[in-house]
ZAMARGU-4260 file (C-alpha; in steps of 0.2 Angstrom, whole numbers, plus 5000, padded with zeros to 4 digits):
<rodrens>
0) 5033/5031/4970 | 5026/5046/4982 | 5021/5048/4999 | 5005/5059/4994 | 4990/5054/4984
5) 4991/5067/4970 | 4982/5057/4960 | 4965/5068/4957 | 4947/5064/4947 | 4949/5045/4952
10) 4932/5041/4949 | 4924/5032/4962 | 4910/5019/4955 | 4895/5022/4966 | 4888/5005/4962
15) 4903/4996/4971 | 4891/4988/4982 | 4883/4980/4968 | 4901/4972/4963 | 4903/4969/4982
20) 4895/4951/4984 | 4900/4936/4995 | 4915/4948/5000 | 4917/4952/5018 | 4905/4966/5027
25) 4911/4984/5024 | 4906/4999/5033 | 4915/5016/5031 | 4904/5030/5036 | 4908/5050/5036
30) 4911/5051/5055 | 4917/5070/5055 | 4914/5082/5070 | 4896/5091/5072 | 4906/5109/5074
35) 4923/5113/5072 | 4927/5133/5081 | 4944/5142/5083 | 4947/5150/5100 | 4957/5159/5105
40) 4967/5167/5121 | 4974/5183/5128 | 4985/5175/5142 | 4992/5158/5145 | 4980/5159/5162
45) 4965/5159/5152 | 4972/5145/5142 | 4978/5134/5156 | 4960/5140/5164 | 4950/5136/5150
50) 4962/5116/5148 | 4953/5115/5168 | 4935/5118/5166 | 4934/5106/5151 | 4944/5094/5159
55) 4957/5091/5148 | 4974/5090/5147 | 4980/5103/5134 | 4999/5110/5130 | 5006/5126/5122
60) 5008/5112/5107 | 4990/5106/5106 | 4985/5112/5091 | 4967/5103/5089 | 4956/5092/5104
65) 4940/5083/5103 | 4927/5086/5116 | 4922/5076/5126 | 4939/5067/5124 | 4938/5054/5112
70) 4945/5038/5119 | 4960/5030/5113 | 4960/5011/5104 | 4972/5000/5111 | 4975/4994/5090
75) 4991/4985/5096 | 4977/4973/5104 | 4965/4972/5089 | 4965/4960/5077 | 4956/4952/5064
80) 4959/4933/5063 | 4955/4917/5057 | 4954/4906/5072 | 4960/4887/5070 | 4962/4887/5050
85) 4976/4894/5041 | 4972/4904/5023 | 4984/4909/5012 | 4986/4919/4996 | 4984/4905/4979
90) 4997/4914/4972 | 5016/4916/4974 | 5020/4934/4984 | 5036/4939/4981 | 5045/4953/4988
95) 5061/4962/4978 | 5073/4967/4992 | 5090/4975/4993 | 5100/4981/5006 | 5088/4980/5020
100) 5093/4965/5028 | 5092/4973/5045 | 5074/4978/5042 | 5065/4966/5030 | 5047/4975/5038
105) 5037/4965/5023 | 5046/4948/5027 | 5042/4949/5046 | 5024/4955/5042 | 5021/4939/5032
110) 5030/4927/5042 | 5019/4936/5056 | 5003/4929/5047 | 5010/4910/5043 | 5012/4917/5023
115) 5026/4909/5014 | 5033/4919/5000 | 5051/4924/4990 | 5063/4936/4993 | 5073/4941/4979
120) 5091/4948/4982 | 5105/4952/4972 | 5122/4941/4976 | 5131/4952/4986 | 5116/4951/4999
125) 5112/4935/4999 | 5122/4928/5015 | 5116/4945/5024 | 5098/4938/5021 | 5101/4920/5024
130) 5108/4927/5041 | 5094/4938/5043 | 5081/4924/5041 | 5087/4915/5059 | 5088/4931/5067
135) 5071/4936/5064 | 5065/4920/5065 | 5056/4920/5048 | 5067/4904/5039 | 5048/4894/5039
140) 5041/4905/5029 | 5054/4911/5018 | 5062/4905/5001 | 5079/4918/4995 | 5078/4917/4980
145) 5096/4925/4969 | 5096/4936/4956 | 5106/4933/4941 | 5113/4951/4941 | 5118/4965/4955
150) 5120/4984/4955 | 5113/4986/4938 | 5108/5004/4943 | 5091/5003/4932 | 5078/5000/4947
155) 5068/4986/4952 | 5059/4980/4937 | 5071/4972/4931 | 5069/4961/4948 | 5049/4962/4947
160) 5053/4955/4929 | 5065/4941/4935 | 5051/4935/4947 | 5038/4937/4935 | 5047/4925/4925
165) 5050/4912/4939 | 5032/4913/4942 | 5026/4909/4924 | 5039/4893/4925 | 5031/4886/4943
170) 5016/4887/4932 | 5005/4902/4941 | 4993/4912/4933 | 4997/4926/4944 | 5007/4933/4956
175) 5008/4945/4971 | 5024/4957/4970 | 5028/4967/4988 | 5041/4981/4992 | 5051/4978/5006
180) 5045/4994/5017 | 5027/4987/5022 | 5023/4984/5040 | 5008/4974/5042 | 4993/4974/5032
185) 4976/4978/5037 | 4955/4977/5036 | 4946/4992/5035 | 4928/4991/5043 | 4916/5002/5055
190) 4930/5015/5052 | 4944/5008/5059 | 4959/5000/5055 | 4965/4984/5062 | 4979/4972/5057
195) 4976/4955/5049 | 4986/4942/5058 | 4980/4929/5042 | 4985/4927/5025 | 4965/4929/5021
200) 4968/4945/5015 | 4977/4941/5000 | 4964/4928/4996 | 4951/4940/4998 | 4957/4950/4984
205) 4960/4936/4975 | 4945/4930/4973 | 4938/4946/4969 | 4948/4950/4957 | 4944/4932/4949
210) 4928/4938/4946 | 4933/4949/4931 | 4941/4945/4913 | 4949/4964/4912 | 4960/4968/4927
215) 4977/4961/4926 | 4984/4973/4940 | 4976/4976/4957 | 4984/4979/4975 | 4980/4988/4992
220) 4979/5004/4996 | 4992/5013/5007 | 4986/5013/5027 | 4992/5032/5030 | 4977/5036/5013
225) 4964/5030/5025 | 4958/5043/5037 | 4946/5033/5048 | 4933/5045/5050 | 4930/5048/5031
230) 4920/5037/5021 | 4927/5026/5007 | 4922/5012/4995 | 4927/4995/4996 | 4937/4998/4983
235) 4941/5011/4969 | 4943/5004/4950 | 4955/5014/4935 | 4968/5021/4948 | 4986/5017/4952
240) 4993/5001/4960 | 5009/5005/4971 | 5018/4994/4982 | 5009/4980/4983 | 5002/4972/4968
245) 4993/4957/4962 | 4998/4953/4942 | 4990/4942/4927 | 5004/4934/4923 | 4999/4936/4905
250) 4997/4954/4907 | 5004/4962/4891 | 5014/4974/4898 | 5031/4972/4908 | 5040/4982/4921
255) 5051/4996/4910 | 5057/5012/4917 | 5071/5017/4932 | 5056/5026/4942 | 5039/5025/4944
260) 5037/5007/4937 | 5020/5005/4948 | 5013/5020/4939 | 5016/5019/4921 | 5012/5001/4922
265) 4995/5004/4929 | 4993/5019/4916 | 4999/5007/4902 | 4984/4994/4908 | 4971/5008/4907
270) 4977/5014/4891 | 4972/4997/4885 | 4954/4998/4891 | 4957/4986/4904 | 4953/4991/4922
275) 4963/4990/4939 | 4956/4989/4957 | 4966/4996/4973 | 4955/4989/4986 | 4952/5001/5002
280) 4944/4986/5013 | 4962/4979/5012 | 4976/4990/5016 | 4995/4989/5016 | 5007/4999/5030
285) 5019/5004/5019 | 5032/5015/5026 | 5034/5033/5017 | 5048/5036/5005 | 5064/5040/5009
290) 5060/5034/5027 | 5068/5017/5027 | 5088/5018/5019 | 5094/5007/5007 | 5087/5002/4992
295) 5078/5016/4982 | 5083/5028/4995 | 5102/5026/4996 | 5104/5021/4976 | 5093/5035/4968
300) 5084/5047/4981 | 5097/5052/4989 | 5111/5051/4976 | 5103/5060/4963 | 5103/5080/4965
305) 5113/5080/4981 | 5123/5097/4975 | 5106/5108/4983 | 5110/5102/5001 | 5097/5119/5005
310) 5082/5105/5000 | 5089/5089/5010 | 5075/5084/5021 | 5080/5084/5041 | 5098/5086/5033
315) 5100/5069/5030 | 5088/5066/5015 | 5088/5072/4998 | 5071/5082/4993 | 5076/5084/4976
320) 5082/5067/4973 | 5064/5064/4967 | 5063/5076/4952 | 5071/5064/4939 | 5058/5049/4943
325) 5044/5062/4941 | 5050/5070/4925 | 5052/5051/4916 | 5034/5048/4921 | 5029/5064/4912
330) 5039/5060/4896 | 5032/5043/4896 | 5015/5049/4900 | 5013/5068/4896 | 4994/5068/4891
335) 4988/5063/4909 | 5004/5067/4920 | 5015/5084/4926 | 5026/5088/4940 | 5020/5098/4956
340) 5033/5103/4971 | 5023/5100/4986 | 5025/5094/5005 | 5045/5100/5003 | 5047/5088/4987
345) 5046/5085/4971 | 5030/5072/4964 | 5021/5068/4951 | 5004/5072/4948 | 4991/5061/4939
350) 4974/5063/4931 | 4965/5047/4931 | 4949/5054/4925 | 4951/5050/4906 | 4950/5030/4912
355) 4933/5035/4923 | 4921/5025/4911 | 4930/5009/4905 | 4920/4994/4916 | 4922/4978/4923
360) 4917/4964/4914 | 4914/4948/4922 | 4918/4931/4917 | 4902/4920/4912 | 4905/4910/4926
365) 4904/4924/4938 | 4890/4934/4927 | 4877/4928/4943 | 4883/4932/4960 | 4872/4929/4976
370) 4869/4943/4988 | 4875/4940/5006 | 4891/4943/5014 | 4906/4930/5016 | 4917/4935/5031
375) 4929/4921/5025 | 4929/4914/5043 | 4937/4930/5051 | 4934/4937/5068 | 4937/4952/5077
380) 4949/4952/5095 | 4954/4966/5107 | 4964/4955/5116 | 4978/4950/5104 | 4995/4946/5114
385) 4985/4941/5131
</rodrens>
């Protein structure tokens, strides 16, 4: 996957509000600046004088400011909670992890939310992960699954397919599969991204997707792709789903390829005439690609193309290592994908415009949904931890 969002021409369903019935309140408006100006100062004294006049502390490193100064939201104290009740996803949650027992970001986040989940690990990592469960005090919520293979070099798709089979074996109709570098989950509402301290965020997504007969893949948008002061719909249909996916177990497509499995799976679903749903109302705090060690960072992205050290980011991470994964996606889907170099490394570019007219199909039992809001018992607090 890429850290920048280059999939353009994504069709935003302007009628999303017609579908967003009996779901949580969602308001996200444009709150951009009234006016922007560029100011120039001849001397440092002029610059410092201006700072005193407007009553704001600016330095030579300041690139832009708001006037009057905007108050800083103490986001760490904000939470959406469900008091006196535990609401968890209906379907099993799987994390695919390798060599990251010292971080375990996703598992720690889910454990804080009291969400039971599986972590699938390779044999050489099992004891390290088992020990980490006690170090992070998350054993209560984690079941380790031992994968029957290791160091195959084929990417995470094989482990994801194994978890898919595991979900079927326990009788689940769908399953969640998550990357192991997600730091917290968020609700977007009223132009602010606030952490959700409950598994209710997964349950809400499940209930919404359950209404439709043609959505085999859905998931959460990345937090860093959402600008708080910009307008977004509660969800976007017919685009890629990355890193945090809800998958119907009867989906006829499985994971394949060494890289960009998420994009490839999404495109194959769309080419079949089915839909995907990407939630903006519910967000994942995904770490950017190549910012967390081990996993694909060590096995693929840093290892490949490393001879050209001039392309190493910060002298440590290999920026050219992503070229092979981008090329593989272009080879699989040359009709809608191409390669671009941007922000210091290679990325794939996908055009989702050809899929814009695929419509959501309601199941018969959901053909009529009454108007109204269902906040699932969520309450907003601003004193979390006190």
